[in-house]
N, C-alpha and C positions, 0 to 999 in steps of 0.2 A: 616358664611362667609358673608361679605358685599362687594358689588361691587359699585364702583363710576364711573359714566360716565358723562363727561361734555357734554353739549348739542351742543356746537360749533364743537369741534373736539373730537370724541370719544377716550378716553384714559382710558380704564378699569384698575382699581387698586383694588386688593383684600386685605382684612384684615380679620384676625380671630377675632371674637367678643371677647372682653375682657372688664372688668370693667374699666370705665373712658376712653374708646377709643374715640379719637377725630379725625375722618377721615378728610383728607385734601380735600378741595373743589376746584372747578375750579378757575383759576385766575380771570376770569370775567364771568358774566352770571350765569345761573342756573346750578345746579348739581343734578343728579339723584342718589338716594341710592337704591340699589336693594339688598334685603336680601334673601339669599338662603342657603340651606344646602351645606356642602362642597363637597359632592359627585356630585350633579347635577351642582352646581355652578362653578366647575372647567372647564366646557365647555363654559361658557358664553363668556369669553375673546376671544376664538378662533372663536366662531360663530359670535360674534360682528365684529371681524376683517374680516371674510369672507364676511359679508354683506356690511360693510362700505368701505372696502379697495380693493375689487376685482372689476376691471373695464375691460371692453372689450366686444367684440361681438362674441367671440368663444362660442360654445355650453357649454363647461365646465365652463367658467366664468359666463355665464348667469344662468346656473343651480346652481352654487355655491351661487349666490345672492338670487335666488328664494327659494332654500331649506334652507339656513341658516336663512332667514327671517321667514319662516314657523316654524322652530324649536325654534327660539327665542320666537315667539308668543305662541307656544304650551307649552313650558316648563317654560318660564319666564313671560308670560302674557304681553309682551311688543309688541305693535303694531308699526311696523317700517314704516308705510305708504309706503309700497312697491308699487310703481307705475309701476313697470316692468311687462309688459304683455308678458310672455314667451309663445311662440307657437312652439311646437316641430315640427310642419309641415314645418316651415322655414328651419329646419336642416335635414329633412328627404328627401332623394333623390328619384328619380323616381324608383330606384330598391328596395326601402324600407329600405335601410341602413341609417345610421346617418353620417352626415358630420361635420367636425370641424367648418366650416364657411358656411353661407347660399349658397355661390356660389361654394363650393368645392365638390369633389366627396366623395362617401361613404367610410368608413373605418371600417373594420370588428371588430377590437379590440375595437375601440371607440364605435361602435354600441353595442357591448356586455356589456361594462361598463355602458353606458347610459341606456340600457334596464334594467340592474340590479338595478341601483340606482334610476332612474327616469322614469321607463317604462310607468307610467300613463300619461306622457306628450306626448307620441308618439303613432302612430297607431300600435297597437300590432299585428294585422293581417299582415300588410306589413312587420313589423320587423321579424315576424316568418317566412314568406315566404323568406325573405332575408337570414336569417340564414340557412334555409333548402337548398336553392339554392347554397349557398357558402360552406356549410358543405358537401353536396353530391358531388359537383364538385371538 
């Protein structure tokens, strides 16, 4: 499987490798060719979209960019120059739960999802206490 991504505006296109294949390049500028097996490569397009096209300050949007960048680097060796410094502390409220926005209140379901997917970015002791307090009451 071959992926093509133009440097100006990412537009991943996949091809199955075949004899005499002539992949289309970008209209202008440089083009990256990424060769990958079909099993792993099928995730590149979605991860690339998550990294380049997700914008906003909600915790889910920020985590999408951070985690997709890490996965692209880990599995495809592509450094995205992610300058986003995500701090879970900005989204963790005084009661230990997680808020959708830095100025919002904690949300139990969101806190559970965030703890499962990206718990390493948050204070686990405070999250645990939050869950225990809300589960018991």
